[in-house]
N, C-alpha and C positions, 0 to 999 in steps of 0.2 A: 746441246740445247734442249733436244727433246727430252732427255732425262730430267733437265732442271724444270721444264714446264710440269712434267709428271710430278715431281716432289712437290712443286708449288701448289698443285691441285689436291695432293694427298693431305696437305696441310690446311688449305683453304676449306675444302668441303667439310672435313669434321667440325672445324671452327664455326662455320655458317650455321651447320646443323645444330650445334650446341647453343649458339646464340638464339636460333629459332625455337629450341626446345624450352629454354629458359624463359623466353618471352610468353610462350603458351603456359607454361607452369605458372608464372607470376600472374597472367591474366586470370587463370582458373582460381588461384587462391584468393584473388582480389574479390572475384565474383562470389566465391563461397563466404569469404569474410562479410561481405555485404549482405548475402542471404541470412547468413547467422546472426547479424545485428539486427536486421529486420524481425527475425524470429523472436529473438530475445525481447525486442521492444513490444512486440505484439503480445507475448506471454506476459510481460509486465503490465501493459495495459488490461488484460483479461483479469489479472489478479486483483488490480485496483478495482475494476468493475464488480468483480464478486465481493470485495470488501464493502463497497458503498452500499451495494444491495443488502448485504447481511446486516450492517449497522442500522439500515433503515427498516429492517425487519420485512422485507419484501419477500413473498414466498416465489421461491424459484429453485430448480433443481441445480444446485452449485456445481454437479458433476457433468452437467450438459452445457458444453461451451456456446452451441448456438442459442440455447435458451437464455444463458446470461447476457449475451451480446444483444438479442433481440429485446429482452426485457429492460435492460439499461438504455438502449437507443429509445425506447417507445415511452419511458416513465422518468428518466433523469435529465436534467438541464442544469448547466453551471450558471453560477452568478457570483455576485460580490457583496460582501456586508462591510463597509469602510475598506479596510485592507485586507480583510478576510476572504478567501475563496471558499465557496461553498457549493454543493450539489443539491438542487431542490428535486424532491419527487412528488409526482402527481399521478393519481390513477382515477380516470373518468372525470377529470377536472378538480377532484378533491386532493388538496394539499396533505401529504403524508407527513413530510418533515424536511428537515435540512442535515446534510452530512458535511462535516468540516475536516480538513486535514489536522492531524495531531501528531506533532513532531517533539521530540525531546531526547533525553538521556537516561538510560537505566544503569545498571551495575557494570556491565562489560561494554557499552558502546551505545550507539543512537538507537532510537526506536521510531519507526514511522508507522502510523496507522490513521484511522478515521473514528470519529465520534460523531453520532446523530442525536439531534434533539427534536422535540415534537414542535408543531406550529407555534404553539404558545411559549416556547422556550421554557417550560415548565417541568420537563421530564426528559431523561436520557433515554433514547430508544435503543442504542446499542453502541458497542465499542469493539474494535477489531484492529488486528496489527497487519501490516505490509511486510515488514522487515525488522529484525532485531538481531542482536548478538549475544543473547542470554544462554545459559548453559542447559543444554537438554536435560530433562528430568528434574532440574531445579527451577531457576528462573524462566527457563524456557516454556515452562508449563502455563505461561501467560496466553499460549495459543489454545489451551485446552477449552472445550466448551464450557464446563462447569464454572470455570473462572470468568470468562467472557459474559455468561449468560446472567451472572449476578448483577450486571449493570443494566440489563434490559428493563425498561420502563421505571428506573430509579428516579425518585422525585428530585427536583432540583430547588433547593431552599430559596424562599422568597428574600430572605436576608442573606447578607454576605456571610460566608463560612464554608466549611469543608462539606463537598458533596459525598465523598467516600469516606466512610469511617470503618475501619477493620474491627470486627469482634476479638475480644470481649470487651472494648471499650463502650462506655455509656453511648447509645444511639448507634451501636454498630449495625451496619447494614451490608457488610460483605466479610467474606472470609479471605485472609491473606494465604499465600502458598507456604506451606510448610516447608521449612529448610531454605526458604528463598525470601527472608525478611526484607532485605535490601532492595531486591527487584521489586517486590510486592510494594513497597514504600515508594519506589520511584514512579510506579505506574499509578499509584493513588495521587501523587503530587502532579503527575502529567494530566490526568483526569481534570483534577481540581483547577489547574491553572488554565487548561484549554477551556473548561466552562467559564471561567472568570473572564476570560479575553472575548469569548462568544456573548456573553451577557453585556459587556461594556460595549461592544459595537452595536448590539441590539438597542440598548438604552439610549445610545447616543443618536439613533436615528438615522445612522449612516447608510 
């Protein structure tokens, strides 16, 4: 009888220990997963804030996370224009401009970014991209400053028509990316269509 009880304990104790260890490990993994998700969300928010400040041409050290957050919180406020979401920038009570989300498709997948316009809706203040799937060294060069800075202070025509025209076409005001014609054309169409939607919402007085 005593031997049977001893055998039962020998089986029961390791089993309970394994159950307890499994529970602890499961809890630890759940906590780590939660913390990781929060960290990823925080990094995504920070990237969006950087992008919005960049397209609005607001002077801030993009490598200083604290400076980005404090500048964003002190100068940027969200709003809506019809069905469009925007982010308004003010400094000392003066309106700087509006940043709008810009989403579409390029050669290899979706593109998410932001485009900012002046208070009078007559100039593009800046363009930047949050995410895309374009090929590094080719279409992926849409992230390079020389490409993005071409759109800085680009006039928006009063009459309907293309905003971005690649050289050497007549009226050309920007350079396409060499070796990435399809991506360049997709970005041109994305910018033009985004401006068209913004102007339609603004003119409707929404």
